[in-house]
C-alpha positions as a Markdown table, in Angstrom:
| # | Residue | x | y | z |
|---|---|---|---|---|
| 1 | Met | -45.6 | -20.7 | -15.1 |
| 2 | Thr | -43.8 | -20.5 | -18.4 |
| 3 | Arg | -41.3 | -23.2 | -19.6 |
| 4 | Ala | -38.5 | -20.6 | -19.5 |
| 5 | Leu | -39.3 | -19.6 | -15.9 |
| 6 | Ile | -39.5 | -23.3 | -14.9 |
| 7 | Leu | -36.0 | -23.8 | -16.3 |
| 8 | Val | -34.6 | -20.8 | -14.5 |
| 9 | Thr | -36.3 | -21.9 | -11.2 |
| 10 | Cys | -34.8 | -25.4 | -11.6 |
| 11 | Thr | -31.4 | -24.0 | -12.5 |
| 12 | Phe | -31.4 | -21.9 | -9.3 |
| 13 | Ala | -32.7 | -24.8 | -7.2 |
| 14 | Leu | -29.9 | -27.0 | -8.5 |
| 15 | Ser | -27.3 | -24.3 | -7.8 |
| 16 | Ala | -28.7 | -24.0 | -4.3 |
| 17 | Leu | -28.6 | -27.7 | -3.8 |
| 18 | Ser | -25.0 | -27.9 | -4.9 |
| 19 | Trp | -24.3 | -24.9 | -2.6 |
| 20 | Ala | -25.7 | -26.8 | 0.4 |
| 21 | Gln | -23.8 | -30.0 | -0.4 |
| 22 | Ser | -20.5 | -28.3 | -1.2 |
| 23 | Thr | -17.6 | -28.8 | 1.2 |
| 24 | Gly | -15.8 | -25.7 | -0.2 |
| 25 | Ala | -15.5 | -22.4 | 1.6 |
| 26 | Asn | -17.6 | -20.6 | -0.9 |
| 27 | Ala | -20.3 | -22.2 | -2.9 |
| 28 | Arg | -22.2 | -19.2 | -4.1 |
| 29 | Pro | -23.1 | -19.7 | -7.8 |
| 30 | Arg | -21.3 | -18.3 | -10.8 |
| 31 | Ala | -23.1 | -16.4 | -13.5 |
| 32 | Ala | -23.5 | -19.4 | -15.8 |
| 33 | Gly | -24.8 | -21.5 | -12.9 |
| 34 | Leu | -27.7 | -19.0 | -12.6 |
| 35 | Gly | -28.6 | -19.3 | -16.3 |
| 36 | Leu | -27.0 | -16.0 | -17.3 |
| 37 | Lys | -25.4 | -16.3 | -20.7 |
| 38 | Val | -23.1 | -13.4 | -21.6 |
| 39 | Gly | -22.5 | -12.9 | -25.3 |
| 40 | Val | -22.6 | -15.3 | -28.2 |
| 41 | Leu | -19.3 | -17.2 | -27.9 |
| 42 | Pro | -19.0 | -20.4 | -25.9 |
| 43 | Pro | -16.9 | -20.5 | -22.8 |
| 44 | Gly | -14.0 | -22.9 | -22.3 |
| 45 | Pro | -14.4 | -26.1 | -20.2 |
| 46 | Leu | -13.6 | -24.2 | -17.0 |
| 47 | Asp | -14.9 | -20.8 | -18.1 |
| 48 | Ala | -11.7 | -19.4 | -16.6 |
| 49 | Ile | -8.4 | -17.8 | -17.6 |
| 50 | Thr | -6.8 | -21.3 | -17.0 |
| 51 | Asp | -8.6 | -22.5 | -20.1 |
| 52 | Val | -5.7 | -20.9 | -21.9 |
| 53 | Ser | -3.1 | -23.7 | -22.0 |
| 54 | Gly | -0.2 | -23.2 | -19.6 |
| 55 | Val | -1.7 | -20.4 | -17.6 |
| 56 | Lys | -1.8 | -21.0 | -13.8 |
| 57 | Val | -3.3 | -18.9 | -11.0 |
| 58 | Gly | -2.2 | -18.8 | -7.3 |
| 59 | Gln | -3.7 | -16.8 | -4.5 |
| 60 | Thr | -2.9 | -15.9 | -0.9 |
| 61 | Thr | -5.9 | -14.7 | 1.2 |
| 62 | Ile | -5.0 | -12.8 | 4.4 |
| 63 | Ile | -7.8 | -12.5 | 7.0 |
| 64 | Arg | -6.5 | -11.6 | 10.5 |
| 65 | Gly | -8.3 | -10.0 | 13.4 |
| 66 | Glu | -11.0 | -7.4 | 12.7 |
| 67 | Asn | -9.1 | -5.1 | 10.4 |
| 68 | Ile | -6.9 | -7.2 | 7.9 |
| 69 | Arg | -8.7 | -8.2 | 4.8 |
| 70 | Thr | -6.3 | -8.3 | 1.9 |
| 71 | Gly | -4.2 | -10.7 | -0.3 |
| 72 | Val | -2.3 | -11.5 | -3.4 |
| 73 | Thr | -3.2 | -13.1 | -6.7 |
| 74 | Ala | -0.6 | -14.4 | -9.1 |
| 75 | Ile | -1.1 | -15.1 | -12.8 |
| 76 | Val | 1.7 | -17.3 | -14.3 |
| 77 | Pro | 1.7 | -17.3 | -18.1 |
| 78 | His | 3.6 | -20.6 | -18.4 |
| 79 | Ala | 5.5 | -23.1 | -16.3 |
| 80 | Gly | 9.0 | -22.3 | -17.6 |
| 81 | Asn | 11.4 | -19.6 | -16.6 |
| 82 | Leu | 9.7 | -16.4 | -17.7 |
| 83 | Tyr | 12.9 | -14.4 | -17.7 |
| 84 | His | 14.4 | -16.7 | -20.3 |
| 85 | Asp | 11.1 | -17.2 | -22.2 |
| 86 | Lys | 9.3 | -13.9 | -22.1 |
| 87 | Val | 5.7 | -13.6 | -23.4 |
| 88 | Pro | 4.6 | -10.8 | -25.7 |
| 89 | Ala | 2.2 | -8.4 | -23.9 |
| 90 | Gly | 0.4 | -5.2 | -24.1 |
| 91 | Val | -1.0 | -2.8 | -21.5 |
| 92 | Phe | -4.0 | -0.5 | -22.0 |
| 93 | Val | -4.7 | 2.3 | -19.5 |
| 94 | Gly | -8.4 | 3.2 | -19.2 |
| 95 | Asn | -8.1 | 5.7 | -16.4 |
| 96 | Gly | -4.6 | 5.9 | -14.9 |
| 97 | Phe | -5.3 | 6.7 | -11.3 |
| 98 | Gly | -3.4 | 3.7 | -10.0 |
| 99 | Lys | -0.1 | 2.0 | -9.6 |
| 100 | Leu | 0.8 | -0.6 | -12.2 |
| 101 | Ala | 4.4 | -1.3 | -11.6 |
| 102 | Gly | 6.5 | -2.4 | -14.6 |
| 103 | Ser | 4.0 | -1.1 | -17.2 |
| 104 | Thr | 6.4 | 1.3 | -18.9 |
| 105 | Gln | 8.9 | -1.5 | -19.7 |
| 106 | Val | 6.0 | -3.6 | -21.1 |
| 107 | Glu | 4.9 | -0.7 | -23.2 |
| 108 | Glu | 8.5 | -0.1 | -24.5 |
| 109 | Met | 9.7 | -3.7 | -25.0 |
| 110 | Gly | 6.4 | -5.5 | -25.6 |
| 111 | Asp | 7.0 | -8.4 | -23.3 |
| 112 | Ile | 6.5 | -9.7 | -19.7 |
| 113 | Glu | 9.3 | -11.6 | -17.9 |
| 114 | Thr | 7.7 | -12.3 | -14.5 |
| 115 | Pro | 4.4 | -13.6 | -13.2 |
| 116 | Ile | 1.7 | -10.9 | -13.0 |
| 117 | Leu | 0.8 | -10.0 | -9.4 |
| 118 | Leu | -2.4 | -8.3 | -8.2 |
| 119 | Thr | -2.6 | -6.9 | -4.6 |
| 120 | Ser | -3.5 | -3.9 | -2.4 |
| 121 | Thr | -2.4 | -0.4 | -3.4 |
| 122 | Thr | 0.1 | 0.3 | -0.6 |
| 123 | Ser | 1.6 | -3.2 | -0.9 |
| 124 | Val | 2.8 | -2.8 | -4.5 |
| 125 | Pro | 6.4 | -2.0 | -3.5 |
| 126 | Gln | 6.7 | -5.0 | -1.2 |
| 127 | Val | 5.1 | -7.4 | -3.7 |
| 128 | Ala | 7.4 | -6.1 | -6.5 |
| 129 | Asp | 10.4 | -6.6 | -4.3 |
| 130 | Ala | 9.3 | -10.2 | -3.5 |
| 131 | Val | 8.8 | -11.0 | -7.2 |
| 132 | Ile | 12.3 | -9.7 | -7.9 |
| 133 | Gly | 13.6 | -12.0 | -5.2 |
| 134 | Tyr | 11.6 | -14.9 | -6.5 |
| 135 | Met | 12.9 | -14.5 | -10.0 |
| 136 | Leu | 16.5 | -13.9 | -9.1 |
| 137 | Ala | 16.5 | -17.1 | -7.1 |
| 138 | Leu | 15.3 | -19.3 | -10.0 |
| 139 | Pro | 17.8 | -21.8 | -11.4 |
| 140 | Gly | 19.4 | -20.3 | -14.5 |
| 141 | Asn | 19.0 | -16.7 | -13.3 |
| 142 | Glu | 22.3 | -16.5 | -11.4 |
| 143 | Asp | 23.7 | -13.9 | -13.7 |
| 144 | Val | 20.5 | -11.8 | -14.1 |
| 145 | Leu | 21.1 | -8.1 | -13.1 |
| 146 | Ser | 17.6 | -6.6 | -13.9 |
| 147 | Ile | 14.1 | -7.9 | -13.4 |
| 148 | Asn | 10.9 | -6.0 | -14.4 |
| 149 | Pro | 8.1 | -7.1 | -12.0 |
| 150 | Val | 4.5 | -6.5 | -13.2 |
| 151 | Val | 2.3 | -5.7 | -10.2 |
| 152 | Gly | -1.2 | -4.2 | -10.3 |
| 153 | Glu | -3.5 | -3.1 | -7.5 |
| 154 | Thr | -6.8 | -1.8 | -6.3 |
| 155 | Asn | -7.5 | 0.1 | -3.0 |
| 156 | Asp | -9.0 | -2.2 | -0.4 |
| 157 | Gly | -8.8 | 0.4 | 2.4 |
| 158 | Tyr | -12.5 | 0.4 | 3.2 |
| 159 | Leu | -12.4 | -3.2 | 4.5 |
| 160 | Asn | -8.7 | -3.5 | 5.2 |
| 161 | Asp | -6.1 | -1.7 | 7.3 |
| 162 | Ile | -4.3 | -0.6 | 4.1 |
| 163 | Arg | -1.8 | 1.5 | 6.0 |
| 164 | Gly | -0.5 | -1.5 | 7.8 |
| 165 | Arg | 0.8 | -3.1 | 4.5 |
| 166 | His | 0.3 | -6.6 | 5.9 |
| 167 | Ile | 1.5 | -8.6 | 2.8 |
| 168 | Ser | 4.8 | -10.3 | 3.3 |
| 169 | Arg | 7.4 | -11.8 | 1.1 |
| 170 | Glu | 6.2 | -15.2 | 2.1 |
| 171 | Asp | 2.6 | -14.4 | 1.0 |
| 172 | Val | 3.9 | -13.5 | -2.5 |
| 173 | Phe | 6.1 | -16.6 | -2.7 |
| 174 | Thr | 3.1 | -18.8 | -1.7 |
| 175 | Ala | 0.8 | -17.3 | -4.3 |
| 176 | Ile | 3.4 | -17.9 | -7.1 |
| 177 | Lys | 4.5 | -21.3 | -6.0 |
| 178 | Asn | 1.0 | -22.6 | -5.4 |
| 179 | Ala | -0.3 | -21.4 | -8.8 |
| 180 | Lys | -2.1 | -24.2 | -10.6 |
| 181 | Ala | -4.2 | -24.9 | -13.6 |
| 182 | Gly | -7.8 | -25.9 | -13.2 |
| 183 | Pro | -10.7 | -24.0 | -11.5 |
| 184 | Val | -9.9 | -20.6 | -10.0 |
| 185 | Asp | -11.2 | -19.5 | -6.6 |
| 186 | Glu | -13.3 | -16.4 | -7.0 |
| 187 | Gly | -15.0 | -13.7 | -4.9 |
| 188 | Ala | -13.4 | -12.5 | -1.6 |
| 189 | Val | -10.1 | -14.2 | -2.1 |
| 190 | Gly | -6.5 | -13.2 | -2.9 |
| 191 | Ala | -6.2 | -9.7 | -4.1 |
| 192 | Gly | -10.0 | -9.4 | -4.0 |
| 193 | Thr | -10.4 | -10.1 | -0.3 |
| 194 | Gly | -11.1 | -6.5 | 0.7 |
| 195 | Thr | -12.5 | -5.0 | -2.5 |
| 196 | Val | -15.9 | -3.4 | -3.2 |
| 197 | Ala | -17.8 | -3.3 | -6.5 |
| 198 | Phe | -20.9 | -1.1 | -7.2 |
| 199 | Gly | -21.4 | -0.9 | -3.4 |
| 200 | Trp | -21.5 | -4.6 | -2.9 |
| 201 | Lys | -18.6 | -7.0 | -2.2 |
| 202 | Gly | -16.3 | -7.3 | -5.2 |
| 203 | Gly | -13.3 | -9.6 | -5.6 |
| 204 | Ile | -11.6 | -11.9 | -8.1 |
| 205 | Gly | -13.6 | -13.2 | -11.1 |
| 206 | Thr | -12.7 | -15.1 | -14.2 |
| 207 | Ala | -14.2 | -16.3 | -17.5 |
| 208 | Ser | -13.2 | -17.5 | -20.9 |
| 209 | Arg | -14.3 | -17.7 | -24.5 |
| 210 | Gln | -13.4 | -20.1 | -27.3 |
| 211 | Leu | -13.5 | -19.3 | -31.0 |
| 212 | Pro | -14.8 | -21.9 | -33.5 |
| 213 | Val | -12.5 | -23.9 | -35.7 |
| 214 | Ser | -13.2 | -21.7 | -38.7 |
| 215 | Leu | -11.7 | -18.8 | -36.7 |
| 216 | Gly | -8.7 | -20.6 | -35.4 |
| 217 | Ser | -10.0 | -22.4 | -32.3 |
| 218 | Tyr | -8.3 | -19.8 | -30.1 |
| 219 | Thr | -9.1 | -19.3 | -26.4 |
| 220 | Val | -9.3 | -16.0 | -24.6 |
| 221 | Gly | -9.3 | -16.0 | -20.8 |
| 222 | Val | -9.8 | -13.1 | -18.4 |
| 223 | Leu | -9.2 | -12.6 | -14.7 |
| 224 | Val | -10.4 | -9.4 | -12.9 |
| 225 | Gln | -9.9 | -7.7 | -9.6 |
| 226 | Thr | -13.0 | -5.6 | -9.1 |
| 227 | Asn | -13.1 | -2.5 | -6.9 |
| 228 | Phe | -15.0 | 0.1 | -8.8 |
| 229 | Gly | -18.5 | 1.6 | -9.1 |
| 230 | Gly | -21.2 | 3.1 | -11.3 |
| 231 | Val | -24.7 | 1.7 | -12.0 |
| 232 | Leu | -24.5 | -2.1 | -12.0 |
| 233 | Thr | -25.9 | -3.5 | -15.2 |
| 234 | Ile | -26.2 | -7.2 | -15.8 |
| 235 | Ala | -27.0 | -8.5 | -19.3 |
| 236 | Gly | -28.6 | -5.1 | -20.1 |
| 237 | Ala | -30.7 | -5.0 | -16.9 |
| 238 | Ser | -30.1 | -2.0 | -14.6 |
| 239 | Val | -29.8 | -4.1 | -11.5 |
| 240 | Gly | -28.1 | -1.5 | -9.4 |
| 241 | Gln | -30.9 | 1.1 | -10.1 |
| 242 | Glu | -33.7 | -1.4 | -9.3 |
| 243 | Leu | -31.9 | -2.6 | -6.1 |
| 244 | Gly | -31.6 | 1.1 | -5.1 |
| 245 | Gln | -27.8 | 1.2 | -5.0 |
| 246 | Tyr | -26.1 | 3.1 | -7.7 |
| 247 | Tyr | -23.8 | 6.1 | -8.4 |
| 248 | Leu | -25.3 | 9.5 | -7.8 |
| 249 | Arg | -28.3 | 8.1 | -5.9 |
| 250 | Lys | -27.5 | 10.3 | -2.9 |
| 251 | Glu | -27.7 | 13.4 | -5.0 |
| 252 | Leu | -30.7 | 12.3 | -7.1 |
| 253 | Gln | -32.8 | 10.9 | -4.2 |
| 254 | His | -31.5 | 13.2 | -1.4 |
| 255 | Thr | -30.5 | 10.3 | 0.8 |
| 256 | Ser | -27.2 | 9.4 | 2.4 |
| 257 | Glu | -27.7 | 5.8 | 3.7 |
| 258 | Ile | -26.3 | 4.1 | 0.7 |
| 259 | Asn | -22.8 | 3.4 | -0.6 |
| 260 | Asp | -23.0 | 5.1 | -4.0 |
| 261 | Lys | -19.4 | 6.0 | -4.8 |
| 262 | Ala | -18.0 | 5.3 | -8.2 |
| 263 | Asp | -14.4 | 5.6 | -7.3 |
| 264 | Gly | -12.1 | 2.6 | -7.1 |
| 265 | Ser | -10.2 | 0.5 | -9.7 |
| 266 | Cys | -10.4 | -2.6 | -11.8 |
| 267 | Met | -7.4 | -4.7 | -12.9 |
| 268 | Met | -8.1 | -6.9 | -16.0 |
| 269 | Val | -5.7 | -9.6 | -17.1 |
| 270 | Ile | -6.3 | -11.2 | -20.5 |
| 271 | Ala | -4.6 | -14.4 | -21.7 |
| 272 | Thr | -4.8 | -16.0 | -25.1 |
| 273 | Asp | -3.2 | -18.8 | -27.0 |
| 274 | Ala | -3.6 | -16.9 | -30.3 |
| 275 | Pro | -0.1 | -15.9 | -31.6 |
| 276 | Met | 0.0 | -12.1 | -31.4 |
| 277 | Asp | 2.6 | -9.4 | -31.2 |
| 278 | Ser | 2.5 | -6.7 | -28.5 |
| 279 | Arg | 0.8 | -4.2 | -30.8 |
| 280 | Asn | -2.3 | -6.4 | -31.3 |
| 281 | Leu | -2.2 | -7.5 | -27.6 |
| 282 | Lys | -2.5 | -3.9 | -26.6 |
| 283 | Arg | -5.5 | -3.6 | -28.9 |
| 284 | Leu | -6.9 | -6.8 | -27.3 |
| 285 | Ala | -6.4 | -5.3 | -23.8 |
| 286 | Ala | -8.3 | -2.2 | -24.9 |
| 287 | Arg | -11.4 | -4.3 | -25.6 |
| 288 | Ala | -11.6 | -5.4 | -22.0 |
| 289 | Trp | -12.8 | -1.9 | -21.2 |
| 290 | Val | -15.8 | -2.5 | -23.4 |
| 291 | Gly | -16.7 | -5.5 | -21.3 |
| 292 | Met | -16.2 | -3.4 | -18.1 |
| 293 | Gly | -18.4 | -0.7 | -19.6 |
| 294 | Arg | -21.2 | -3.1 | -20.2 |
| 295 | Thr | -21.3 | -3.9 | -16.5 |
| 296 | Gly | -22.2 | -0.2 | -15.7 |
| 297 | Ser | -18.8 | 1.3 | -14.8 |
| 298 | Ser | -18.8 | 5.1 | -14.5 |
| 299 | Ala | -15.0 | 5.2 | -15.2 |
| 300 | Ser | -14.8 | 7.9 | -12.5 |
| 301 | Asn | -12.0 | 10.3 | -11.9 |
| 302 | Gly | -10.8 | 8.2 | -8.9 |
| 303 | Ser | -10.8 | 4.9 | -10.7 |
| 304 | Gly | -7.5 | 3.3 | -11.8 |
| 305 | Asp | -8.4 | 0.9 | -14.6 |
| 306 | Tyr | -5.8 | -1.2 | -16.4 |
| 307 | Ala | -5.8 | -4.2 | -18.8 |
| 308 | Ile | -2.8 | -6.4 | -19.4 |
| 309 | Ala | -3.0 | -8.9 | -22.3 |
| 310 | Phe | -0.4 | -11.6 | -23.1 |
| 311 | Ser | -0.1 | -14.5 | -25.5 |
| 312 | Thr | 1.1 | -18.0 | -24.5 |
| 313 | Ala | 1.7 | -19.2 | -28.1 |
| 314 | Ser | 5.2 | -20.7 | -28.1 |
| 315 | Gln | 6.2 | -19.3 | -31.5 |
| 316 | Val | 5.9 | -15.7 | -30.3 |
| 317 | Arg | 7.9 | -16.0 | -27.0 |
| 318 | Ile | 11.0 | -13.9 | -26.7 |
| 319 | His | 14.0 | -16.1 | -25.8 |
| 320 | Val | 16.6 | -14.1 | -24.0 |
| 321 | Asp | 19.5 | -16.2 | -25.3 |
| 322 | Asp | 18.5 | -15.6 | -28.9 |
| 323 | Lys | 20.7 | -12.9 | -30.2 |
| 324 | Ser | 19.7 | -13.0 | -33.8 |
| 325 | Pro | 19.4 | -9.6 | -35.4 |
| 326 | Thr | 16.0 | -10.5 | -36.9 |
| 327 | His | 13.1 | -12.8 | -36.2 |
| 328 | Arg | 10.5 | -14.4 | -38.4 |
| 329 | Ile | 7.3 | -15.4 | -36.7 |
| 330 | Glu | 3.7 | -16.0 | -37.7 |
| 331 | Val | 1.1 | -13.8 | -35.9 |
| 332 | Val | -2.6 | -13.2 | -36.4 |
| 333 | Thr | -3.4 | -10.4 | -38.8 |
| 334 | Asn | -5.4 | -7.3 | -38.1 |
| 335 | Asp | -8.3 | -8.7 | -40.0 |
| 336 | Ala | -8.3 | -11.8 | -37.8 |
| 337 | Met | -8.5 | -9.8 | -34.6 |
| 338 | Ser | -12.2 | -8.9 | -34.5 |
| 339 | Pro | -13.5 | -12.3 | -33.2 |
| 340 | Leu | -10.7 | -12.2 | -30.5 |
| 341 | Phe | -11.9 | -8.7 | -29.5 |
| 342 | Glu | -15.4 | -10.1 | -29.1 |
| 343 | Ala | -14.1 | -12.9 | -26.9 |
| 344 | Ala | -12.2 | -10.5 | -24.7 |
| 345 | Ile | -15.3 | -8.3 | -24.3 |
| 346 | Glu | -17.6 | -11.2 | -23.3 |
| 347 | Ala | -15.1 | -12.8 | -21.0 |
| 348 | Thr | -14.3 | -9.6 | -19.2 |
| 349 | Glu | -18.0 | -8.8 | -18.7 |
| 350 | Glu | -18.7 | -12.3 | -17.3 |
| 351 | Ala | -15.6 | -12.3 | -15.1 |
| 352 | Ile | -16.8 | -9.1 | -13.4 |
| 353 | Tyr | -20.2 | -10.7 | -12.8 |
| 354 | Asn | -18.5 | -13.8 | -11.4 |
| 355 | Ser | -16.4 | -11.6 | -9.0 |
| 356 | Met | -19.6 | -10.3 | -7.5 |
| 357 | Phe | -21.8 | -13.4 | -7.6 |
| 358 | Lys | -19.1 | -15.4 | -5.8 |
| 359 | Ala | -18.2 | -12.8 | -3.3 |
| 360 | Thr | -19.5 | -13.2 | 0.3 |
| 361 | Thr | -20.5 | -10.5 | 2.8 |
| 362 | Thr | -17.4 | -9.2 | 4.5 |
| 363 | Thr | -16.8 | -7.2 | 7.7 |
| 364 | Gly | -13.5 | -5.5 | 8.3 |
| 365 | Asn | -11.9 | -2.2 | 9.4 |
| 366 | Gly | -15.1 | -1.2 | 11.0 |
| 367 | His | -17.3 | -1.7 | 7.9 |
| 368 | Thr | -19.5 | -4.4 | 6.5 |
| 369 | Val | -20.1 | -4.8 | 2.7 |
| 370 | Glu | -22.9 | -7.0 | 1.7 |
| 371 | Ala | -22.7 | -9.6 | -1.0 |
| 372 | Leu | -24.8 | -9.0 | -4.1 |
| 373 | Pro | -28.3 | -10.4 | -3.2 |
| 374 | Ile | -28.7 | -13.3 | -5.5 |
| 375 | Glu | -32.5 | -13.9 | -5.2 |
| 376 | Lys | -33.3 | -10.2 | -5.7 |
| 377 | Thr | -30.9 | -10.0 | -8.6 |
| 378 | Leu | -32.4 | -13.1 | -10.2 |
| 379 | Lys | -35.9 | -11.6 | -9.9 |
| 380 | Ile | -34.8 | -8.5 | -11.8 |
| 381 | Leu | -33.0 | -10.6 | -14.5 |
| 382 | Arg | -36.1 | -12.7 | -15.0 |
| 383 | Glu | -38.3 | -9.6 | -15.4 |
| 384 | His | -35.9 | -8.3 | -18.0 |
| 385 | Arg | -35.7 | -11.8 | -19.7 |
| 386 | Ala | -32.0 | -11.8 | -19.2 |
| 387 | Leu | -31.8 | -15.4 | -18.2 |
| 388 | Glu | -31.8 | -18.6 | -20.4 |
């Protein structure tokens, strides 16, 4: 046995041990815990979107009876009143077969004034209504007459009674009010409770990257809601093909027993503390699609894929009470963007892997979707020398 294989085996054994000893609801390992290193940049301390200072994440997971598997995930850019201190933002549409409420105002004005919510497709109107109610009720917003809620979605109708629209106002309020810094729950939780990725269980995933001091010491964090398909590829290894579950397998192998659809959607939320304007944030959001592509996405006709990027840097916030006709701010230049692009690509790729590694087998709405088989996946990754 080679030294590298011994290290990988020990890493997996330690992950399995911590899994057994964990008191948490889900102790499946993350990508890094399996020895999978994505890219060249180091992750932040938590390897999560919450490594970006001020960002908080809250989730409501709804599992009831045999048919309800859905939820809400809230990403809060900072702890203040977002309507009064808006954050610059950009939206990139990869394939627009989806419902991203509020995106046109973000495109036009270049900022976000509410928490970003992710949910189930048919629940976007209810969630948007709840976000408006939440924001109008905040102290200081008594005279506010218009709110632009930003709500994204993926279709969880395979495992969830999507027509029932089971997400309530209270579910949304709970996700926002319970948002916190620190580790983020991943897998079949929040808006990822009923999602499917590459034929296996998808969900919520997150990761981050930090730039060295010479490049500004900036952090880029990503959170994804995965519900799409293609040919799963991990660190260059065609895992989906070797596991026998991939897009077009039915047509190529003349079989019908496998879930090989590529339709679905992916929501990608990118946060950074680098001071950026909305133009470069849109460029940053576009790079998330490169990370998604590395995982084997087929970007199908039926996939709604969106990326939302925002900056938490205090100097670029838009203060609603500032009526000055001009503003002078410092932002990163175009030439300084390339390392940040790399960070967004790597963090998105790893976040998608985490959404699947952490997801657990789920039964709902008359269907069962298995979790990605970790031991079989590890065997493939070892054979392709994709593990440290």
